Legacy VTK file of the C-alpha trace (Angstrom):
# vtk DataFile Version 3.0
C-alpha trace
ASCII
DATASET POLYDATA
POINTS 246 float
113.950 188.031 107.780
111.153 189.506 107.563
109.360 187.063 106.317
110.980 185.398 109.150
109.602 187.163 111.572
106.087 187.799 109.646
105.946 183.327 109.956
107.055 183.407 113.914
109.445 180.827 113.408
111.607 179.520 115.845
114.230 176.923 116.459
114.371 175.338 120.393
117.966 174.152 120.557
121.515 175.705 119.250
122.985 174.313 116.154
125.640 171.564 116.152
127.080 169.010 113.082
126.337 165.599 111.771
127.608 163.151 109.322
126.861 163.281 106.060
125.760 167.513 106.267
127.432 170.243 106.466
125.024 172.358 109.206
123.253 170.561 112.128
120.796 171.760 114.386
118.434 170.466 117.204
115.287 170.025 116.775
112.435 172.803 115.539
109.042 173.176 116.677
106.766 170.541 114.036
103.763 173.892 113.738
107.189 176.074 112.453
106.519 173.875 109.722
103.333 173.214 108.160
102.861 176.575 106.248
104.307 174.447 102.999
104.586 177.465 100.844
106.699 179.824 102.953
109.942 178.331 101.508
109.836 179.337 97.783
108.697 182.824 97.909
109.937 183.899 101.270
113.274 183.383 99.649
112.110 185.692 96.357
111.358 187.718 98.516
114.325 188.290 101.185
117.508 188.086 97.802
116.958 191.859 96.712
117.169 192.596 100.533
120.050 190.301 101.026
121.440 191.593 98.040
123.263 194.737 99.529
125.321 195.981 96.432
122.368 195.301 93.740
124.538 192.554 91.755
121.395 190.184 90.978
123.560 187.410 93.182
124.867 186.569 96.861
128.265 186.785 97.922
129.738 184.679 99.868
129.628 188.524 102.981
125.912 189.057 102.081
125.717 185.127 102.235
127.318 185.022 106.127
124.996 188.322 106.947
122.446 186.684 106.787
122.840 183.598 108.488
124.470 185.577 111.841
121.646 187.657 111.282
118.607 185.022 111.505
120.820 183.607 114.400
120.548 185.662 116.561
116.760 186.730 115.583
116.108 182.504 116.180
118.036 182.943 119.043
121.009 180.064 118.249
124.754 179.658 117.505
125.850 180.181 114.121
127.298 177.073 112.508
131.781 177.519 112.044
131.538 179.146 108.899
134.171 176.385 107.488
130.762 174.281 107.241
128.740 177.776 106.464
130.922 177.388 103.431
130.733 174.083 102.396
127.352 173.963 101.934
128.010 177.663 100.105
129.845 175.603 97.973
127.818 172.815 97.588
125.003 175.437 96.327
127.235 176.986 93.828
127.058 173.545 91.020
127.738 175.945 88.719
131.490 177.119 90.446
131.288 181.062 90.119
132.056 182.037 93.832
128.710 182.961 94.343
124.821 181.706 94.580
121.773 182.843 91.728
118.209 182.830 92.412
118.235 179.801 92.040
121.603 178.681 93.590
120.757 180.095 96.759
117.529 177.635 98.132
119.541 174.611 97.686
122.475 176.429 100.608
118.389 177.189 102.120
116.590 173.159 102.583
120.495 172.259 103.478
120.272 175.052 106.484
116.131 173.999 106.910
117.398 170.151 106.962
119.482 170.403 109.150
117.055 172.413 111.807
115.320 169.133 112.024
115.089 166.382 113.736
114.153 163.001 111.526
110.963 162.574 112.888
110.430 166.173 111.293
112.563 166.039 108.319
109.938 164.614 105.811
107.961 167.920 106.365
110.708 169.407 105.343
110.812 167.671 101.676
107.197 167.731 101.371
107.913 171.260 101.468
110.301 170.410 98.136
107.871 167.469 96.568
105.322 170.336 96.979
107.655 172.972 94.404
108.908 170.769 92.673
105.449 169.642 91.684
105.068 173.368 91.583
107.664 173.863 88.963
107.170 171.068 86.530
102.938 172.696 86.378
104.905 176.006 85.274
106.998 174.147 82.517
104.167 172.153 81.304
102.365 174.794 80.730
104.451 177.180 79.484
105.085 174.455 76.754
101.268 174.242 76.296
101.168 177.789 75.903
104.118 178.091 73.278
102.846 175.436 70.841
99.654 176.818 70.895
100.906 180.318 70.390
103.232 178.613 67.380
99.492 177.070 65.800
97.648 180.067 65.425
100.642 182.068 63.593
100.913 179.964 61.358
97.026 179.209 61.293
97.390 182.823 60.436
100.115 183.177 57.692
97.770 179.832 56.283
94.830 182.558 56.117
97.042 185.132 55.056
98.554 183.499 51.857
94.395 181.850 51.008
93.249 185.034 51.168
92.679 187.096 47.572
90.165 189.918 46.782
90.267 193.481 47.312
91.586 196.510 49.621
92.444 200.044 50.541
95.586 201.726 51.140
95.219 204.977 52.605
98.310 207.274 53.523
98.438 210.383 55.303
100.935 212.366 57.115
101.456 212.833 60.216
103.336 214.761 62.922
105.752 214.497 65.472
105.803 214.534 68.540
108.424 216.796 69.667
110.355 217.741 66.313
106.976 218.626 64.100
108.437 216.870 61.838
105.864 215.346 58.998
105.623 212.083 57.730
104.440 209.297 55.136
102.538 206.719 56.816
100.406 203.942 54.913
97.705 201.194 56.037
95.789 199.487 54.755
91.871 198.973 55.015
88.863 196.586 54.618
87.227 199.586 52.331
87.516 203.246 52.046
84.328 203.909 53.981
87.183 202.665 56.528
89.598 204.488 55.052
87.699 207.692 55.612
86.470 206.555 59.647
89.979 206.903 60.559
90.827 210.620 58.798
87.927 210.926 60.102
88.866 213.379 63.034
92.120 214.007 63.061
94.312 215.473 66.213
96.323 218.054 66.693
99.518 215.392 64.950
97.586 213.621 62.285
96.388 211.943 60.227
95.951 214.493 58.011
95.635 215.120 53.467
94.294 211.402 53.706
94.978 209.738 49.974
93.636 206.410 49.879
93.792 203.842 46.595
92.001 200.282 46.142
94.462 197.395 45.401
93.825 193.553 44.478
94.853 190.950 46.884
96.100 187.491 45.490
97.025 184.305 47.848
98.255 186.752 50.259
99.952 189.140 47.338
100.129 192.360 45.431
101.853 193.401 42.058
104.041 196.301 44.277
105.756 194.547 47.498
105.303 197.560 48.937
101.485 197.088 48.366
101.675 193.511 49.485
103.780 194.672 52.862
101.407 197.057 53.805
98.688 194.260 53.051
99.974 192.001 55.297
100.562 193.232 58.523
97.011 194.372 57.578
96.305 190.714 57.395
98.022 189.444 59.524
96.566 191.659 62.545
92.982 190.788 61.483
93.969 187.004 61.742
95.427 187.707 65.288
92.712 189.029 66.669
90.380 186.385 64.685
91.860 183.380 65.576
92.453 184.431 69.220
96.231 185.122 69.192
96.596 188.872 70.421
LINES 1 247
246 0 1 2 3 4 5 6 7 8 9 10 11 12 13 14 15 16 17 18 19 20 21 22 23 24 25 26 27 28 29 30 31 32 33 34 35 36 37 38 39 40 41 42 43 44 45 46 47 48 49 50 51 52 53 54 55 56 57 58 59 60 61 62 63 64 65 66 67 68 69 70 71 72 73 74 75 76 77 78 79 80 81 82 83 84 85 86 87 88 89 90 91 92 93 94 95 96 97 98 99 100 101 102 103 104 105 106 107 108 109 110 111 112 113 114 115 116 117 118 119 120 121 122 123 124 125 126 127 128 129 130 131 132 133 134 135 136 137 138 139 140 141 142 143 144 145 146 147 148 149 150 151 152 153 154 155 156 157 158 159 160 161 162 163 164 165 166 167 168 169 170 171 172 173 174 175 176 177 178 179 180 181 182 183 184 185 186 187 188 189 190 191 192 193 194 195 196 197 198 199 200 201 202 203 204 205 206 207 208 209 210 211 212 213 214 215 216 217 218 219 220 221 222 223 224 225 226 227 228 229 230 231 232 233 234 235 236 237 238 239 240 241 242 243 244 245
């Protein structure tokens, strides 16, 4: 409702009924339909305010109170409850007796369509088309991003499997933040100098008592399974940065 007040929406006639519509009103000033992006963002912003009990869905009583408040603000007669209920049931796709965030816009679009004249109805439908195109583009972008992450992840694993050479495994002690309990940590480093640098300036919690040793890696594997886990963690972080994965 606050969103609509900011937009300055007004209806010019009272609510009635037309064959084939659950809700029907008189004409709406065309100038108030020209903001293409008003519908969905406003609804998303409004949901937390309408959801009085905070359960994440819109119940019939909450929706009816919202419509009553909106009609009062718009200075129009509230539709008959039976027509509102029919629109509510039509929007409730999974028939659980409440409207989710994805179901709520369908009800509200029915209300808007009923609130405009036939000559102006295409304006509302244009908003719907715009939203459908935006949603499709967003989903396509998400799919493309997921595919890229999968490709890069596969490349990282390939690089790990093809790694041959020597690395350094350093073991050192750190202190737990609250208890002060000493814990041993193992990390892999590119060389001895990197391990020394890691332990050069210990803080209050460590690292303390750095011990390091060189290990041979063949096809991403060490002789020890424990060493292999430490080395592959290091290689995975290194190659992920290299390919731009994270």
